[in-house]
DOKOLBA-348668 format. One record per residue (C-alpha): residue in three letters; x, y, z. Coordinates in steps of 0.1 Angstrom, whole numbers, plus 5000, padded with zeros to 4 digits. Layout:
% residues N
alaXYZ ...
END
This chain:
% residues 873
met624725170560 arg626424920538 gly625025090507 leu626325420520 thr629825270526 tyr629725120491 lys628825450475 leu631525630495 phe634025370486 phe633125400449 leu633525780451 leu636925760467 ile638025500442 phe636825720414 ile638726020428 ser641825810434 gln641725670399 phe641326030386 leu644326150406 asn646225850395 asn645625920358 ala646226290364 thr649526260382 gly650925940366 gln651725780400 asn651525410406 ser648725250427 tyr649324960451 tyr646924740469 met647624570502 ser649724250496 asn653024100505 asn655224350487 tyr658424550489 val658324860467 lys660825150460 asp658525410446 cys659025770458 lys655325840456 ala652225630450 phe648625560460 phe648125290486 tyr644825100491 asp643524800510 ser643424470491 asp639924520477 asn639724140478 his636424060496 pro634823760478 ile631323910481 asn631424280491 ser633224470464 gly635324750478 glu636224580510 tyr639324390521 gly639224010525 his639023780555 asn642023610571 glu644523850555 asp648023860568 phe650124090546 ile653324280550 phe653824580527 thr657224770528 ile657925110513 cys661725170509 pro663125390482 glu666825390478 asn668725640500 val665425740516 ile665626020543 ser661926070549 ile658525930540 asp655126090545 leu652225860545 ile648726030545 phe645425840549 ser642326010534 ser639925740548 phe640125430571 cys637725160582 thr638524820597 glu636724590621 ser637524750654 gly639924560676 leu640124260653 asp641324380619 ile644524560628 met647124760609 asn650624800625 ile653025050610 tyr656725020617 ala659525280611 gly661825050592 ser662224790565 asp660524500584 thr658424430615 ser661424420638 ala661724800634 pro660225030661 leu656425030661 ile654925370651 gly651325270659 ser648425020657 tyr645225130640 ser641824970639 gly638125090636 leu636925410621 ser639525660633 thr641825760604 pro645525730613 pro647326060617 pro649926170591 ile652925930594 asn656426070590 thr659625870593 thr663225920585 ser663525570572 cys661525300554 ile657925220564 thr656624870569 ile652824810571 trp651524480586 phe647824420582 val645924120598 ser642124050595 asp640023780611 gly637523550594 asn634323750601 val633424120596 ser635324340571 cys635024710561 ser635924950533 gly639624960542 trp641625270534 asp642825520508 ala646325660513 phe649125830495 trp652825840502 thr655726070492 ala659326010499 glu662426230499 val665726070492 ala669326190499 ala671126390473 pro673326170452 thr677026180459 pro679226320431 pro680926030413 thr684625970421 leu686925990391 ser689825740388 leu692325790360 leu693125460343 thr695725610319 asn699325650330 pro699826030331 ile702726100308 cys703726400286 ser701826460254 leu698826260263 thr695826340241 thr693426070254 leu692426010291 asp690525700302 tyr688525750334 gln686425520356 phe683525620378 asn682825460412 phe679325380400 pro677525350366 ile676325670350 gln673925710320 cys675925720288 asp674126030276 thr675026210308 ile678726150302 ile678526280267 gln676426580275 ala678226680307 tyr680526980310 trp684226870311 tyr686827140319 leu690627090319 asn692727370332 gly696527370334 pro699727480318 val698227400284 gly694627500275 asn692527210262 ser688927160252 val687526820261 thr685226590241 ala683926290261 thr682825950249 ala681025690270 thr682625340265 asn681324990272 cys677725110275 ser675224850286 asn671524940291 asp672525300285 ser674925300315 thr678625260320 asp681425340345 leu683925430318 ala684625750299 gln687225840274 leu688326210271 asn689826340239 leu691926660244 ser692226920218 ala695927010225 gly697226740248 leu699226750281 asn702326900264 lys703827080294 ser704726960328 gly702627080357 thr699327030374 tyr696127000354 his692727030371 leu689726830356 gln686126920364 phe683126700355 ile679826880359 ala676726670351 asn673026650358 ile672426320376 lys669026180387 asp668426050422 ala666325750431 cys663125960427 asp664226100393 ser664926450406 ile667926600388 trp670926730407 thr673926920393 leu677026740407 ile680626840403 ser683526590405 tyr687226680404 asp690526520396 thr694126640395 ile696626520369 gln700326570376 ile702626570345 ser706326570353 asp708126400324 cys707826670297 pro711126800282 leu712527110299 asp710927420284 val711027790292 glu709028080279 ile709428460285 phe706428670292 val706129050291 glu703329300301 glu703529460267 asp705729360237 thr705529710222 ile706130030242 cys706930400238 pro710230560250 gly710230620287 glu707830340296 cys708730040318 ile707329690318 asp707629370338 ile709329070322 trp709428710336 ala710028350327 glu708128030334 gly709627690331 ser708027350327 gly709226990325 gly712326840341 asn712926870378 ser711327200389 ala713027190423 asn716427240406 tyr715427510381 val718127770374 tyr717228070352 thr720028260335 trp719328590317 gln721528790295 asn722429120313 met719929060341 pro719828890375 ser719228520378 gly715828380387 pro712428370371 gly711528730378 pro709528940374 phe712029210366 gln711229570356 val712929680323 cys712930020306 pro714429980272 thr714930300251 thr715330110218 thr714029780205 thr715729510226 asn716029130226 tyr715728950260 ser717028590263 val716828330292 ser718127980295 leu716827720320 thr718627420334 asp717827160361 gly721226980363 thr719926680343 ser717926770313 phe719026950281 thr719127330285 ala716027510273 ser716127870261 his713828140248 thr714228480233 thr711628760230 thr711729110216 val710329420231 phe709729680204 val710230050212 his708530300190 leu710130640181 asn708630940198 pro706531150173 thr708131450156 ile706231770167 pro706732140164 ser709132330186 asp707932570213 thr706632890197 thr705133230205 ile702233380184 cys699833670187 gln696233620200 ser695033770168 ala696733520146 leu694533310123 pro693632950131 his696232710116 tyr697032340113 leu699432170137 ile701931930119 ala703431610134 ser704931280122 pro703731010119 thr700331160109 gly697031020119 gly697231090156 glu695231310180 trp695831660194 tyr694931780228 gly695232110247 gln693632450252 gly692932610218 val692732280199 thr689332300181 asp689731990160 thr691331690177 phe691931480146 asn692931750121 gly694931950146 ile693432290141 phe694632540167 his692832870173 pro694933130192 asp692033350203 thr690133040217 ala693332940236 gly693633290251 pro696733460265 gly699333250283 ile701532940278 his699532630266 ser700932270265 ile699832100233 val699931710234 tyr700231490203 leu699231120207 asp700330930176 ile698930620161 asn701230400182 gln699930560214 cys703230740220 lys702931100229 asp705031420231 ser704231780238 phe705332140230 asn704332480243 ile702532770225 asn702933110242 ile699933330232 thr700733710234 glu697633890244 ile696134150219 asp692434250217 ala691034560200 gly687534490213 pro684134430196 val682434610167 leu680734930178 ala678135170165 ala677835560168 cys675635830154 pro677336110132 gly678236430150 thr678036290185 ser680736340211 pro684136160207 phe684635850229 asn687635640240 leu688335280228 thr690035040252 gly692534780239 ser693934490259 pro696534490273 ser696634860280 gly699535080268 gly699235010231 val698835250202 trp695735300180 ser695835390143 gly693335460116 asp690935740104 ser689435970130 ile691235810160 ser694135940181 ser697035710191 ser695635700226 gly692235570214 leu690035880212 phe687635830183 asn685636120168 pro682336010149 leu682036340130 leu681236190097 gly679235880087 gly680935560074 ser682635240085 tyr685935280102 val688535000106 leu690835080135 thr694034900145 tyr695434850180 thr699134750184 asn701034630215 asn703934400221 ser704634360184 cys701034230179 ser698034400162 asp694334350162 thr691534540144 thr688034640152 gln685234830133 ile683035130142 asn679935190121 val678835560121 ala675335630108 ala671935750120 ile669835470136 ser667335300113 leu664835050128 gln662134830113 pro658434950118 asp656334850148 asp654634510144 thr651934290158 leu652733920163 cys651233610178 gln652933480209 ser653433150191 asp655333300162 pro658933190158 lys661933390169 phe663533630143 asp666233900141 leu665134260142 ser666034480112 phe668234770121 ser671434970113 pro674135060120 ala675534730135 gly677534750167 gly674934880192 phe672834680216 trp669134600222 thr667134590254 gly663534490262 asn661234200269 gly661733910243 ile665334010234 ser667433690235 asp670633830219 ser671334200225 leu673934230197 thr672034050168 gly668634180180 thr667133830182 phe663533850194 lys661433560208 pro657633640210 ile657133350235 asn659533540259 ala657733870255 leu654733990275 pro651233980260 gly650434340248 asp652934620240 asn656734550242 tyr659034850237 leu662434750224 val665335000226 tyr668435010204 thr671435200218 ala674535330199 asn677235560211 gly675535890216 cys672035800204 ile669035560210 asp665835470192 ser662935230199 leu660135030184 asn656934850197 ile656034480192 his652534410202 ile652034040213 ile648733860210 glu648533600237 ile648133240228 ser649332910242 ala648332550235 gly650432440265 ala653632240266 asp654031920247 lys653031620268 lys653131240269 tyr649931040273 cys649430660279 pro647230500251 tyr645130330278 gln644230640299 ser640830800298 pro640131110276 ile641531430290 thr640531800287 leu643132020271 ser643532380283 gly644532660259 thr645233030268 pro643233240265 ala640133030268 gly637433020241 gly639432890212 val639032580190 trp641032260190 thr641732050160 gly643831740153 thr643831360156 gly642131240188 ile640231560194 thr636631440201 asn635231780211 ser636832090195 ile635132340218 leu635832170251 gly639232050239 ile638631680248 phe641531450236 asp641331070235 pro644830910237 ser643430570228 val643330670191 gly647130620190 val649630350198 his653030370214 gly655330600194 asn652630810177 asn653031190179 phe649931400172 ser650131780165 leu647031940182 thr646232290170 tyr644632560192 asn643132870174 val642033190191 asn641933560182 gly643433490148 cys646533310163 thr647432950162 asp649632740185 ile650532370184 met651132130212 val652431770205 ala650631480222 arg653231200224 ile651530860229 arg653830660251 glu653130340271 thr654530350306 arg657530130303 ile660630020321 asn663229920295 lys665629760320 asp663129520335 thr665729330356 leu668629480377 val671029270398 phe672629410430 cys675329290453 pro675129330491 gly676329670500 asp675829820465 pro674830190467 lys671330310462 ile670330420427 ile668130700414 leu665230560395 lys665330740362 trp665930690325 ala669730650328 ser669530390355 ile666430180347 gly665030320314 ser661730450329 asn659630630303 pro657930870302 gly659531060331 gly657731220360 gly655830910373 ser655730750407 trp657530440421 ser656430190447 gly657629860461 pro660329720484 gly663429930488 ile661730240473 tyr662030580491 tyr661830940481 gln664031250489 gly661931540476 asn660731440441 ile663631200435 ala662930820439 tyr665630590450 phe665930210452 asp668230100481 pro669129730483 ser669929770519 leu666329860526 ser664829580505 gly667229310518 pro668229010498 gly665628850474 asn663728910443 his661729230446 leu659029360421 ile658829740419 val656129930401 tyr656330250380 glu653130440374 asn652630730350 asn649430860333 thr647430590350 cys649530320333 thr652030090351 asp655029870344 thr657129660367 ala660829580371 leu662529290390 met665229400414 ile667429100424 val669429160455 asn671928880461 asn672928740495 asn676428780508 ala678528480499 val678928230528 leu682628230537 thr684428100567 asp687628250581 thr690227970585 thr693527920604 ile696027660593 cys699527560601 tyr702127710578 leu703327360569 ser699827250559 ile699227090525 pro697127300501 ile693427330511 thr690327390490 leu688227690501 ser684427670500 ala681827930494 tyr678127950487 pro676928020460 val679527810442 gly680927890408 gly682928210417 ile686528300413 trp689128320442 ser692028560443 gly694628670467 thr698028570481 gly698428190482 ile695628120457 thr697027870431 asp693727770414 pro691228060412 ala688427830400 leu688727560426 gly689827800454 thr693027610462 phe695127790488 asp698827680492 pro700627810523 asn704027680510 gly706527970511 leu704228220528 pro705128390560 ile703228350592 asp700528610588 thr696828660580 phe695928680543 glu692828840529 ile691228620502 ile688728770477 tyr685828570464 thr684028710433 ser680728530428 ser679228450394 his677028760399 gly680128980402 cys679629030439 ile682829050460 asp683328920495 thr686428850516 thr687628590540 asn690828560561 ile693228270562 gly695628290591 leu698928090591 phe700228000625 asp703527850637 leu703727500653 pro702527560689 thr704427440719 leu702527150734 ser702227090772 ile700526850796 thr700326990832 asp698826860865 leu699926500858 pro702126380888 ser705026150879 ile704025900906 leu700525810917 cys698925560940 phe696425310928 leu693425530933 asp690025540917 thr689925910911 asn689826130880 ile692726380877 asn691926670853 leu694826750830 ile695527090815 leu696427070778 ser697927350758 pro696827440732 thr693327280736 gly691727090708 gly694126800704 thr693726430713 leu694826270746 thr695625900745 gly697025640769 asn695825390796 gly693525550821 ile692525840799 ile688925950800 gly688526260778 thr691026500793 ser691226320827 phe693526040840 asn692225770863 pro695025570880 ser692825270888 leu691825240851 ala695425260840 gly696524990865 ser699924950882 gly703125020862 val704625280840 his702225450815 gln702925680786 ile700325960782 thr700426120747 tyr698926450736 thr698526480698 tyr697726810681 gly697226910644 ser697026700613 gly698926620582 asn702226800579 cys701327000611 leu700826690633 gln702926690665 ser702826520698 ile704426510733 ser704426230760 glu704526230797 tyr705225920819 val703425830851 val704125550876 ile701125390893 gly701925190924 asp700524840932 thr697124800948 leu697324880986 asn697124551006 val697524471043 ser697924131061 leu697824061099 thr699723791118 ala699423691155 ser701923501177 asp699123281188 asp695423271181 thr694523151217 ser695823271251 cys695023261288 ile694023571307 asn696823821310 glu698923621286 pro700323861259 ile700023791222 asp702123981195 leu700224131165 lys702024241133 ala700524421103 leu702324391069 gly701524631041 ser702324601004 gly701724810973 gly701025180973 glu703725430986 val705725221010 asn707325511030 asn704025661039 tyr702225361053 ser699925441083 phe698025161101 ile694725221118 trp693724971144 asn690524921164 asn690224881202 gly692225201207 leu695525071194 gly698025321178 asn699325361143 asn702325131145 asn702424811126 thr703124591157 his701324571190 ser701424331220 val698024271235 
END
């Protein structure tokens, strides 16, 4: 058995040493020791003089585990063996043996996992006889997050400072100070360079900040120190410290601000002034030709104008500033005009040149080409936006005139009427009456004019016998072409005709076999036959390079396939793996003397936008190329938040819920994934404060966002200042670093009326609790005899007592007092005219009371006596 114990011990030691080497943790053996490690291996002393691997005799050791700022320790035993009942381990929840005892352990039973919220002390005692293999254990500790350092400004904050000396409330590594993020926001923008001073052992509590511009304007500057600081267990925490610097001794200065310093005629802007330095409480702003005050004021200058303001505070030298608002001239454009619809396109002219034209009929925005026929009849407003972004407009009135399209007719056919628009005009030309009756008696091309409302338009009629190209046989895969025919001006009908006027024929749109195409002119028709030989290699298609070979299908069957990737030309087997992403292979199908081509596009299944971020409440999105970059289209989606409506896939963040969600896109047996990050709502708390309260700093999680809304004076810190605001509720907006927006409400309330009720002005000396009603609740009740919100006269004692109710804090602190009189303790004494008497000899008894409420004394006697204070017995 001893040999077995030895081998087991050797194996555990080997494993422990291996883990020790692998993890880099320290190992400790039982001894008198006080250690601060956050994790380590812990063994018995291994100090037996004869039996290696066992603890020694007559040991009496105390071992304490106590990392700095510890909040929990877990101690886990993997083996345990001591002499039962004689070699004992006591474990205490504290830094010494006076702490509470967790347990006593002896024998072969391994102690359970030990967890404390404090240090652990282990006391082991062995006798002088039998020993055992001891124990193997490991502990891990968790320590409290470090507290952000406090910044103390050592430099006197005066105007024009470019160097700030700061002291921390505890030493910080010098490299941390240098590498930290320092931000200084205020009236003057500054970048900050930090230097660690008085470094000793790479630590110091002093830092010097060099400012790029200096504190050159009076006002409040906010400093942020963001650093990565290690805790006692070497975990790194990002901590933020703040400081506020108030500069009030800079010379009086004023600056004018405008929304835009250059505008167009007819535009209005806001203008305002901001002062700094001097005594801001006494600022007086004086403008030329405007009301007093800082503004903003709305101004609408029609010409370039100078604006000036002066600032005084009753003490400092007057400061002044002037700014200029430039007003461009409106562009010079044409006057309103009227032209005929048949007029030729022409250029619009404006000054200055280089602008842009907009309006119905403008066919070239930059060159200003106007096409009357494109505009159509009616009044059209044409806008010119010049290079200064100033604009003006004029009207073009288009007088309607349209002689109609070119027509065709056969010689000798019946006369027919032409229709002009608007009706009521006059026709002129060869072989036409003024009312529009045309006689196609002789062949030729006739140019005819239609006149109405002082405008004219022309059309043409081609008179000739119909001549068509011969019948033809084509493959269904042949390209489109224009049929050969004359005269122009008629129209085509039939399968495969895509343009009835030009005679464009598309074999792919015709039917396999004979297709009779008819050409119609006024008074005559003719036709021809196009025979289509059926062939189709199928539509172009996308394939994944990793999918298995597929069988192509051509129409009609029985043809032969050729091209890259075709492994069987008769069966039409195509292997996509011959290509890589981006390859396009033209695959040819031959049958019945015709050839058709389909393009096999080799495309990996990809999602180009592999990460999308959503805010709570964001709308669902359609999963397609435009939103997520999925390619090729037509695949299937799966994963959290995915649902379908018909064939359209959606991702809905309200279905997935907050978190990081992986969705899968599958197409052609290949897949890709995208990460959909749905952020949580920011944790905000509605707040109510007194309207006299000092500025408060709002909090949100996650941190790092921007605050906005009425009363926000520092968007980065979230400072809300109620000064000057009415009693109301204000909606404050928090925009997180992810761009997500949440709102919270801050309510300002007036100082409430305080009251204490149910407290009598006079009370007897009684041991009883009187419940007081306080309005509003939530304040603090103080005074003798007060227990919470109750008053006990006996605890207060006799006399006059002031009971005070205090409510609020800071500038909103108020209190009221009530007074109560507690009578003396109720006492009674009894006197007798004699303490000894004979039978039937009367004795006078008298009771005397004191304390309490004198006028309400009532005496209770025994032996059937009444309530008076005197009796003769």
